[in-house]
N, CA, C and O of each residue as an XYZ file, in Angstrom:
564
protein
N      44.012    203.849    193.585
C      44.784    203.656    194.801
C      45.704    202.448    194.639
O      45.369    201.471    193.969
N      46.849    202.541    195.258
C      47.836    201.473    195.160
C      47.433    200.298    196.035
O      46.921    200.469    197.141
N      47.675    199.109    195.517
C      47.394    197.908    196.291
C      48.478    197.712    197.343
O      49.540    198.331    197.285
N      48.191    196.842    198.301
C      49.172    196.542    199.343
C      50.438    195.965    198.716
O      51.548    196.285    199.140
N      50.267    195.117    197.710
C      51.422    194.522    197.029
C      52.268    195.595    196.350
O      53.496    195.569    196.421
N      51.595    196.539    195.692
C      52.312    197.630    195.027
C      53.053    198.488    196.054
O      54.198    198.880    195.829
N      52.402    198.775    197.172
C      53.050    199.573    198.229
C      54.270    198.849    198.774
O      55.295    199.478    199.037
N      54.175    197.533    198.949
C      55.315    196.749    199.426
C      56.464    196.794    198.423
O      57.629    196.911    198.803
N      56.121    196.700    197.133
C      57.160    196.778    196.092
C      57.837    198.153    196.105
O      59.055    198.255    195.960
N      57.040    199.198    196.280
C      57.594    200.559    196.310
C      58.499    200.737    197.527
O      59.561    201.350    197.425
N      58.088    200.211    198.667
C      58.902    200.304    199.881
C      60.220    199.570    199.693
O      61.277    200.066    200.080
N      60.152    198.400    199.105
C      61.370    197.625    198.833
C      62.270    198.361    197.843
O      63.491    198.375    198.002
N      61.672    198.969    196.828
C      62.429    199.736    195.841
C      63.150    200.902    196.500
O      64.328    201.136    196.230
N      62.454    201.632    197.361
C      63.064    202.773    198.051
C      64.264    202.302    198.870
O      65.320    202.935    198.857
N      64.096    201.190    199.580
C      65.213    200.641    200.353
C      66.386    200.276    199.467
O      67.538    200.554    199.800
N      66.092    199.654    198.341
C      67.148    199.269    197.394
C      67.876    200.505    196.874
O      69.106    200.534    196.835
N      67.120    201.523    196.477
C      67.736    202.738    195.942
C      68.564    203.465    196.996
O      69.647    203.968    196.700
N      68.056    203.519    198.221
C      68.791    204.213    199.288
C      70.104    203.516    199.632
O      71.049    204.160    200.088
N      70.163    202.219    199.417
C      71.382    201.463    199.745
C      72.398    201.431    198.606
O      73.513    200.946    198.798
N      72.042    201.934    197.432
C      72.974    201.894    196.293
C      74.170    202.790    196.567
O      74.005    203.986    196.809
N      75.388    202.220    196.532
C      76.565    203.047    196.794
C      76.866    204.012    195.647
O      77.165    205.182    195.887
N      76.792    203.537    194.422
C      77.051    204.365    193.248
C      75.833    204.275    192.349
O      75.482    203.192    191.881
N      75.187    205.404    192.107
C      73.936    205.372    191.355
C      74.134    205.273    189.842
O      74.063    206.277    189.134
N      74.378    204.072    189.358
C      74.507    203.895    187.916
C      73.118    203.898    187.292
O      72.205    203.221    187.763
N      72.981    204.665    186.234
C      71.676    204.859    185.605
C      71.037    203.537    185.201
O      69.836    203.349    185.392
N      71.821    202.620    184.647
C      71.235    201.352    184.182
C      70.669    200.538    185.341
O      69.614    199.918    185.203
N      71.365    200.533    186.492
C      70.862    199.788    187.650
C      69.588    200.424    188.205
O      68.643    199.729    188.576
N      69.580    201.737    188.255
C      68.398    202.440    188.754
C      67.222    202.222    187.805
O      66.109    201.933    188.243
N      67.471    202.360    186.516
C      66.420    202.145    185.524
C      65.844    200.747    185.587
O      64.631    200.564    185.488
N      66.707    199.761    185.750
C      66.243    198.375    185.849
C      65.375    198.175    187.089
O      64.331    197.527    187.023
N      65.808    198.732    188.216
C      65.034    198.603    189.458
C      63.678    199.285    189.313
O      62.666    198.747    189.761
N      63.646    200.459    188.695
C      62.396    201.176    188.492
C      61.475    200.430    187.536
O      60.271    200.328    187.773
N      62.043    199.914    186.463
C      61.243    199.199    185.475
C      60.657    197.917    186.065
O      59.540    197.532    185.719
N      61.396    197.257    186.948
C      60.877    196.033    187.581
C      59.621    196.302    188.396
O      58.743    195.444    188.489
N      59.531    197.482    188.982
C      58.372    197.821    189.819
C      57.285    198.523    189.016
O      56.103    198.228    189.198
N      57.661    199.451    188.127
C      56.674    200.295    187.464
C      56.412    199.953    186.005
O      55.501    200.511    185.394
N      57.195    199.048    185.440
C      57.013    198.732    184.029
C      57.628    199.800    183.148
O      58.334    200.693    183.616
N      57.344    199.688    181.874
C      57.967    200.593    180.907
C      57.336    201.977    180.858
O      57.909    202.897    180.275
N      56.166    202.136    181.463
C      55.503    203.440    181.411
C      55.861    204.334    182.595
O      55.516    205.516    182.601
N      56.543    203.789    183.589
C      56.945    204.583    184.739
C      55.851    204.700    185.783
O      54.740    204.210    185.582
N      56.160    205.345    186.890
C      55.196    205.457    187.985
C      54.135    206.523    187.732
O      54.321    207.432    186.922
N      53.035    206.390    188.436
C      52.015    207.437    188.446
C      52.634    208.670    189.125
O      53.548    208.525    189.937
N      52.155    209.865    188.809
C      52.751    211.078    189.382
C      52.827    211.089    190.913
O      53.851    211.489    191.467
N      51.781    210.665    191.599
C      51.797    210.684    193.068
C      52.797    209.675    193.621
O      53.456    209.930    194.629
N      52.904    208.537    192.960
C      53.868    207.525    193.369
C      55.284    208.042    193.177
O      56.146    207.855    194.036
N      55.517    208.693    192.047
C      56.842    209.277    191.785
C      57.167    210.334    192.833
O      58.309    210.433    193.283
N      56.181    211.115    193.219
C      56.397    212.138    194.238
C      56.800    211.501    195.566
O      57.716    211.986    196.231
N      56.128    210.421    195.957
C      56.487    209.717    197.196
C      57.915    209.185    197.119
O      58.691    209.326    198.065
N      58.251    208.579    196.001
C      59.584    208.013    195.811
C      60.651    209.106    195.891
O      61.642    208.957    196.606
N      60.452    210.192    195.165
C      61.429    211.284    195.164
C      61.553    211.925    196.543
O      62.649    212.297    196.961
N      60.439    212.055    197.244
C      60.460    212.628    198.593
C      61.280    211.761    199.539
O      62.065    212.280    200.333
N      61.104    210.456    199.461
C      61.875    209.550    200.324
C      63.369    209.623    199.990
O      64.208    209.594    200.891
N      63.695    209.715    198.722
C      65.106    209.844    198.337
C      65.682    211.169    198.828
O      66.827    211.224    199.277
N      64.894    212.226    198.742
C      65.348    213.534    199.241
C      65.574    213.468    200.743
O      66.589    213.962    201.234
N      64.645    212.867    201.481
C      64.800    212.738    202.930
C      66.013    211.900    203.291
O      66.638    212.114    204.329
N      66.346    210.939    202.428
C      67.516    210.101    202.640
C      68.802    210.715    202.114
O      69.835    210.046    202.070
N      68.753    211.982    201.712
C      69.917    212.711    201.181
C      70.516    212.028    199.956
O      71.735    212.002    199.786
N      69.662    211.480    199.110
C      70.137    210.825    197.881
C      69.686    211.596    196.655
O      68.953    211.084    195.809
N      70.139    212.839    196.579
C      69.800    213.669    195.415
C      70.368    213.063    194.140
O      69.804    213.236    193.060
N      71.482    212.354    194.264
C      72.093    211.719    193.097
C      71.145    210.697    192.474
O      71.007    210.631    191.253
N      70.500    209.908    193.315
C      69.574    208.891    192.811
C      68.264    209.546    192.375
O      67.693    209.156    191.356
N      67.783    210.528    193.126
C      66.554    211.230    192.745
C      66.700    211.842    191.352
O      65.769    211.815    190.547
N      67.870    212.387    191.086
C      68.145    212.970    189.772
C      68.048    211.911    188.678
O      67.495    212.171    187.610
N      68.578    210.726    188.937
C      68.524    209.636    187.961
C      67.089    209.120    187.776
O      66.706    208.718    186.678
N      66.309    209.136    188.847
C      64.904    208.709    188.749
C      64.154    209.649    187.809
O      63.420    209.191    186.933
N      64.331    210.956    187.983
C      63.664    211.925    187.112
C      64.162    211.757    185.670
O      63.377    211.839    184.726
N      65.450    211.526    185.510
C      66.010    211.301    184.174
C      65.348    210.080    183.526
O      64.970    210.129    182.356
N      65.210    208.990    184.282
C      64.574    207.777    183.762
C      63.112    208.050    183.416
O      62.627    207.608    182.374
N      62.409    208.776    184.287
C      61.001    209.099    184.018
C      60.869    209.879    182.714
O      59.970    209.607    181.918
N      61.750    210.840    182.491
C      61.728    211.584    181.228
C      62.010    210.663    180.047
O      61.396    210.789    178.988
N      62.937    209.746    180.239
C      63.315    208.835    179.162
C      62.160    207.915    178.761
O      61.963    207.652    177.575
N      61.393    207.421    179.746
C      60.269    206.526    179.436
C      58.983    207.309    179.181
O      57.915    206.726    178.995
N      59.100    208.628    179.175
C      57.983    209.533    178.911
C      56.877    209.437    179.963
O      55.695    209.595    179.660
N      57.288    209.176    181.201
C      56.348    209.250    182.322
C      56.110    210.726    182.612
O      56.946    211.567    182.283
N      54.992    211.040    183.217
C      54.689    212.430    183.523
C      55.650    212.963    184.580
O      55.751    212.410    185.675
N      56.353    214.037    184.244
C      57.228    214.737    185.183
C      56.715    216.172    185.245
O      56.717    216.890    184.245
N      56.280    216.573    186.429
C      55.709    217.909    186.562
C      56.534    218.760    187.522
O      57.563    218.322    188.034
N      56.070    219.969    187.753
C      56.817    220.911    188.590
C      56.987    220.381    190.009
O      58.010    220.645    190.641
N      56.026    219.652    190.514
C      56.147    219.091    191.865
C      57.345    218.153    191.949
O      58.091    218.183    192.927
N      57.530    217.325    190.931
C      58.684    216.417    190.912
C      59.995    217.209    190.888
O      60.936    216.892    191.615
N      60.039    218.229    190.052
C      61.244    219.049    189.980
C      61.488    219.795    191.301
O      62.634    219.952    191.725
N      60.419    220.248    191.941
C      60.578    220.922    193.234
C      61.155    219.976    194.283
O      62.018    220.370    195.066
N      60.686    218.738    194.302
C      61.229    217.759    195.248
C      62.706    217.524    194.951
O      63.520    217.427    195.870
N      63.051    217.435    193.673
C      64.455    217.248    193.303
C      65.289    218.466    193.706
O      66.422    218.311    194.160
N      64.748    219.659    193.547
C      65.458    220.861    194.001
C      65.681    220.815    195.510
O      66.757    221.173    195.987
N      64.673    220.378    196.263
C      64.829    220.241    197.719
C      65.902    219.200    198.051
O      66.666    219.371    199.001
N      65.955    218.120    197.264
C      66.992    217.098    197.479
C      68.374    217.702    197.257
O      69.300    217.442    198.025
N      68.510    218.502    196.213
C      69.797    219.172    195.963
C      70.125    220.148    197.088
O      71.284    220.277    197.483
N      69.110    220.834    197.603
C      69.340    221.763    198.716
C      69.812    221.004    199.950
O      70.739    221.435    200.636
N      69.173    219.880    200.226
C      69.535    219.103    201.413
C      70.987    218.634    201.354
O      71.644    218.513    202.388
N      71.481    218.375    200.163
C      72.855    217.889    199.999
C      73.816    219.002    199.558
O      74.934    218.725    199.124
N      73.375    220.259    199.672
C      74.196    221.440    199.338
C      74.703    221.434    197.898
O      75.784    221.948    197.614
N      73.936    220.863    197.010
C      74.313    220.788    195.594
C      73.742    222.001    194.849
O      72.859    221.874    194.001
N      74.272    223.175    195.191
C      73.728    224.415    194.651
C      73.861    224.518    193.135
O      72.961    225.028    192.468
N      74.972    224.041    192.588
C      75.175    224.143    191.145
C      74.187    223.244    190.399
O      73.649    223.636    189.364
N      73.954    222.054    190.919
C      72.968    221.162    190.302
C      71.573    221.765    190.404
O      70.772    221.635    189.479
N      71.280    222.423    191.523
C      69.978    223.065    191.693
C      69.798    224.174    190.661
O      68.728    224.295    190.063
N      70.824    224.975    190.450
C      70.727    226.059    189.467
C      70.617    225.508    188.044
O      69.893    226.062    187.217
N      71.327    224.434    187.763
C      71.219    223.798    186.451
C      69.800    223.283    186.236
O      69.231    223.447    185.158
N      69.233    222.659    187.267
C      67.860    222.160    187.173
C      66.879    223.313    187.004
O      65.952    223.224    186.199
N      67.073    224.383    187.748
C      66.207    225.554    187.616
C      66.241    226.078    186.183
O      65.201    226.424    185.621
N      67.417    226.137    185.601
C      67.569    226.578    184.214
C      66.830    225.630    183.265
O      66.178    226.079    182.322
N      66.931    224.335    183.509
C      66.236    223.334    182.689
C      64.728    223.531    182.768
O      64.027    223.452    181.759
N      64.240    223.787    183.972
C      62.801    224.000    184.161
C      62.338    225.218    183.363
O      61.337    225.162    182.649
N      63.077    226.312    183.494
C      62.717    227.548    182.789
C      62.837    227.355    181.281
O      61.963    227.786    180.529
N      63.914    226.709    180.834
C      64.108    226.465    179.398
C      63.013    225.567    178.831
O      62.685    225.656    177.648
N      62.442    224.693    179.681
C      61.354    223.814    179.262
C      60.002    224.506    179.290
O      58.970    223.866    179.086
N      60.003    225.806    179.542
C      58.799    226.635    179.533
C      57.790    226.238    180.613
O      56.583    226.410    180.445
N      58.303    225.708    181.716
C      57.431    225.442    182.861
C      57.332    226.709    183.679
O      58.303    227.454    183.812
N      56.170    226.946    184.220
C      55.950    228.113    185.069
C      56.461    227.787    186.469
O      55.886    226.942    187.155
N      57.533    228.446    186.896
C      58.073    228.191    188.233
C      57.220    228.911    189.267
O      56.493    229.850    188.946
N      57.321    228.456    190.520
C      56.555    229.081    191.596
C      57.494    229.425    192.750
O      58.707    229.236    192.653
N      56.928    229.925    193.832
C      57.754    230.328    194.970
C      58.452    229.126    195.607
O      59.537    229.272    196.170
N      57.850    227.957    195.527
C      58.489    226.747    196.062
C      59.751    226.439    195.262
O      60.791    226.106    195.830
N      59.648    226.551    193.956
C      60.795    226.304    193.075
C      61.938    227.262    193.409
O      63.077    226.840    193.612
N      61.625    228.535    193.463
C      62.651    229.549    193.737
C      63.211    229.390    195.144
O      64.416    229.516    195.359
N      62.331    229.114    196.097
C      62.778    228.931    197.484
C      63.738    227.762    197.634
O      64.722    227.847    198.370
N      63.450    226.671    196.934
C      64.334    225.499    197.000
C      65.690    225.804    196.366
O      66.727    225.390    196.883
N      65.681    226.529    195.245
C      66.944    226.890    194.593
C      67.748    227.841    195.480
O      68.967    227.708    195.590
N      67.072    228.794    196.107
C      67.747    229.728    197.026
C      68.316    228.961    198.211
O      69.440    229.225    198.639
N      67.556    228.020    198.740
C      68.017    227.204    199.868
C      69.273    226.415    199.500
O      70.207    226.318    200.295
N      69.289    225.851    198.290
C      70.466    225.097    197.838
C      71.691    226.004    197.782
O      72.783    225.608    198.190
N      71.506    227.221    197.277
C      72.630    228.172    197.215
C      73.094    228.541    198.617
O      74.293    228.581    198.891
N      72.150    228.808    199.493
C      72.477    229.178    200.871
C      73.251    228.056    201.566
O      74.261    228.306    202.224
N      72.773    226.824    201.415
C      73.433    225.686    202.073
C      74.788    225.382    201.463
O      75.651    224.785    202.107
N      74.969    225.797    200.216
C      76.259    225.619    199.558
C      77.200    226.782    199.777
O      78.294    226.818    199.213
N      76.774    227.751    200.609
C      77.627    228.901    200.900
C      77.653    229.937    199.797
O      78.531    230.800    199.782
N      76.724    229.870    198.890
C      76.665    230.793    197.753
C      75.647    231.901    198.025
O      74.610    231.985    197.368
N      75.965    232.747    199.004
C      75.044    233.796    199.418
C      74.752    234.803    198.321
O      73.608    235.228    198.158
N      75.769    235.187    197.569
C      75.552    236.174    196.499
C      74.606    235.620    195.439
O      73.742    236.335    194.930
N      74.775    234.354    195.116
C      73.890    233.725    194.136
C      72.472    233.641    194.679
O      71.507    233.897    193.958
N      72.349    233.281    195.955
C      71.029    233.202    196.591
C      70.346    234.571    196.576
O      69.155    234.669    196.280
N      71.097    235.620    196.893
C      70.527    236.969    196.874
C      70.133    237.390    195.459
O      69.125    238.069    195.263
N      70.934    236.983    194.478
C      70.593    237.269    193.086
C      69.287    236.615    192.671
O      68.465    237.229    191.991
N      69.095    235.347    193.090
C      67.838    234.665    192.792
C      66.674    235.358    193.483
O      65.605    235.535    192.900
N      66.897    235.747    194.734
C      65.843    236.419    195.483
C      65.451    237.727    194.808
O      64.265    238.038    194.693
N      66.430    238.486    194.365
C      66.105    239.759    193.701
C      65.385    239.506    192.382
O      64.538    240.307    191.986
N      65.697    238.421    191.698
C      64.995    238.060    190.464
C      63.543    237.719    190.758
O      62.647    238.074    189.992
N      63.313    237.028    191.870
C      61.946    236.658    192.250
C      61.104    237.901    192.531
O      59.928    237.954    192.173
N      61.709    238.895    193.172
C      60.984    240.099    193.560
C      60.548    240.873    192.306
O      59.490    241.503    192.301
N      61.353    240.826    191.261
C      61.037    241.557    190.028
C      59.899    240.922    189.369
O      59.465    241.378    188.311
């Protein structure tokens, strides 16, 4: 379980990330490393962080957080990718959602209905109804 000090650091980090006007990878990486060290956050902590960024409509920063986690070889699982897909859906970033979906599949991860639903939602919110219907028909098969 996280200590009160760790929770305070995470809360401060989330505030810092949400206020970043331009999400430069080096600044985000430095902020993450200051709180989590070189090994990155625990999976549940990363999920909380990504969820808060998604709720704050900062898919751009959430994407960089996942990129940094992969770079430092922190555990990145389907739940993290699903949260990132939801962040892309919230910001109508349908193309980024489809690119991420392709990355997940190419990485041989087993996608689930949450993954597909988030990608479909991103397409729908981006006005890409035909693409959303195509994904839906793929899911049914």
